[in-house]
C-alpha positions as YAML, in Angstrom:
chain: A
units: angstrom
residues:
- id: 1
  name: MET
  ca: [0.00, 0.00, 0.00]
- id: 2
  name: ASP
  ca: [2.27, 2.74, -1.24]
- id: 3
  name: GLU
  ca: [-0.34, 5.13, -2.66]
- id: 4
  name: PRO
  ca: [-2.07, 7.88, -0.68]
- id: 5
  name: ARG
  ca: [-5.60, 7.20, 0.55]
- id: 6
  name: LEU
  ca: [-8.37, 9.18, 2.19]
- id: 7
  name: VAL
  ca: [-10.31, 7.00, 4.63]
- id: 8
  name: ALA
  ca: [-13.49, 7.69, 6.58]
- id: 9
  name: HIS
  ca: [-13.63, 5.18, 9.43]
- id: 10
  name: GLU
  ca: [-16.02, 4.56, 12.32]
- id: 11
  name: LEU
  ca: [-14.04, 3.47, 15.36]
- id: 12
  name: CYS
  ca: [-15.86, 1.45, 18.02]
- id: 13
  name: PHE
  ca: [-14.31, 1.31, 21.49]
- id: 14
  name: ALA
  ca: [-15.09, 1.32, 25.20]
- id: 15
  name: SER
  ca: [-14.65, 4.47, 27.25]
- id: 16
  name: PRO
  ca: [-12.65, 4.27, 30.51]
- id: 17
  name: GLU
  ca: [-16.02, 3.97, 32.27]
- id: 18
  name: GLY
  ca: [-16.89, 0.93, 30.16]
- id: 19
  name: THR
  ca: [-19.56, 2.44, 27.91]
- id: 20
  name: ARG
  ca: [-19.44, 1.70, 24.19]
- id: 21
  name: ARG
  ca: [-18.49, 4.63, 21.99]
- id: 22
  name: HIS
  ca: [-18.35, 5.24, 18.27]
- id: 23
  name: GLU
  ca: [-16.24, 7.99, 16.78]
- id: 24
  name: GLN
  ca: [-15.83, 8.88, 13.13]
- id: 25
  name: LEU
  ca: [-12.25, 9.40, 11.98]
- id: 26
  name: LEU
  ca: [-10.93, 10.95, 8.80]
- id: 27
  name: ILE
  ca: [-7.57, 9.43, 7.96]
- id: 28
  name: PHE
  ca: [-5.10, 10.63, 5.35]
- id: 29
  name: TRP
  ca: [-2.72, 7.75, 4.58]
- id: 30
  name: MET
  ca: [0.44, 9.22, 3.04]
- id: 31
  name: PRO
  ca: [3.22, 6.61, 2.88]
- id: 32
  name: PRO
  ca: [6.78, 7.79, 2.19]
- id: 33
  name: ALA
  ca: [6.80, 6.08, -1.24]
- id: 34
  name: ALA
  ca: [4.02, 8.41, -2.44]
- id: 35
  name: GLY
  ca: [5.95, 11.63, -1.82]
- id: 36
  name: GLU
  ca: [5.31, 13.27, -5.18]
- id: 37
  name: GLN
  ca: [1.54, 12.84, -4.78]
- id: 38
  name: GLU
  ca: [1.41, 14.55, -1.39]
- id: 39
  name: GLU
  ca: [0.42, 18.03, -2.52]
- id: 40
  name: ALA
  ca: [-2.61, 16.93, -4.55]
- id: 41
  name: SER
  ca: [-3.71, 14.40, -1.94]
- id: 42
  name: SER
  ca: [-3.29, 16.90, 0.87]
- id: 43
  name: ALA
  ca: [-5.55, 19.36, -0.95]
- id: 44
  name: GLY
  ca: [-8.21, 16.65, -1.21]
- id: 45
  name: PHE
  ca: [-7.89, 15.89, 2.51]
- id: 46
  name: THR
  ca: [-8.34, 19.55, 3.39]
- id: 47
  name: GLU
  ca: [-11.42, 19.80, 1.17]
- id: 48
  name: LEU
  ca: [-12.92, 16.63, 2.63]
- id: 49
  name: LYS
  ca: [-12.42, 17.91, 6.21]
- id: 50
  name: GLU
  ca: [-14.42, 21.00, 5.31]
- id: 51
  name: CYS
  ca: [-17.24, 18.89, 3.80]
- id: 52
  name: LEU
  ca: [-17.44, 16.63, 6.88]
- id: 53
  name: PRO
  ca: [-17.60, 19.00, 9.87]
- id: 54
  name: ASP
  ca: [-18.99, 16.30, 12.21]
- id: 55
  name: MET
  ca: [-15.75, 14.33, 11.95]
- id: 56
  name: ARG
  ca: [-13.69, 15.91, 14.69]
- id: 57
  name: VAL
  ca: [-10.75, 13.49, 14.60]
- id: 58
  name: HIS
  ca: [-8.39, 13.99, 11.67]
- id: 59
  name: LEU
  ca: [-5.19, 12.02, 11.29]
- id: 60
  name: THR
  ca: [-2.34, 12.05, 8.82]
- id: 61
  name: ALA
  ca: [-0.50, 8.73, 8.95]
- id: 62
  name: ARG
  ca: [2.82, 8.01, 7.26]
- id: 63
  name: ARG
  ca: [3.59, 4.69, 8.98]
- id: 64
  name: THR
  ca: [1.35, 1.71, 9.74]
- id: 65
  name: ASP
  ca: [2.06, 1.96, 13.48]
- id: 66
  name: GLN
  ca: [0.26, 5.32, 13.44]
- id: 67
  name: LEU
  ca: [-2.92, 3.39, 12.57]
- id: 68
  name: ALA
  ca: [-2.74, 1.03, 15.54]
- id: 69
  name: TYR
  ca: [-6.09, 0.54, 17.28]
- id: 70
  name: ARG
  ca: [-4.89, 1.79, 20.70]
- id: 71
  name: ARG
  ca: [-3.47, 4.96, 19.13]
- id: 72
  name: LEU
  ca: [-6.74, 5.65, 17.28]
- id: 73
  name: VAL
  ca: [-8.70, 5.13, 20.51]
- id: 74
  name: ALA
  ca: [-6.39, 7.58, 22.31]
- id: 75
  name: LEU
  ca: [-7.00, 10.18, 19.60]
- id: 76
  name: ALA
  ca: [-10.77, 9.65, 19.66]
- id: 77
  name: GLY
  ca: [-11.16, 9.36, 23.43]
...
């Protein structure tokens, strides 16, 4: 997966109190191998953020470890 991607994702997780939560995430996957495509993809990400104001969690990821479940929960929680 070495091409940029824009991903809308619904993350399901438990809060520290134990209640189930759902949070919508907007993820911009920009791997190092796609460097020359960053400017165009970044413009699309910015435009999409403006069109989806209810998505309060935005993430730019350049490595797969940045997409780990626990990290996403920490960002959403």
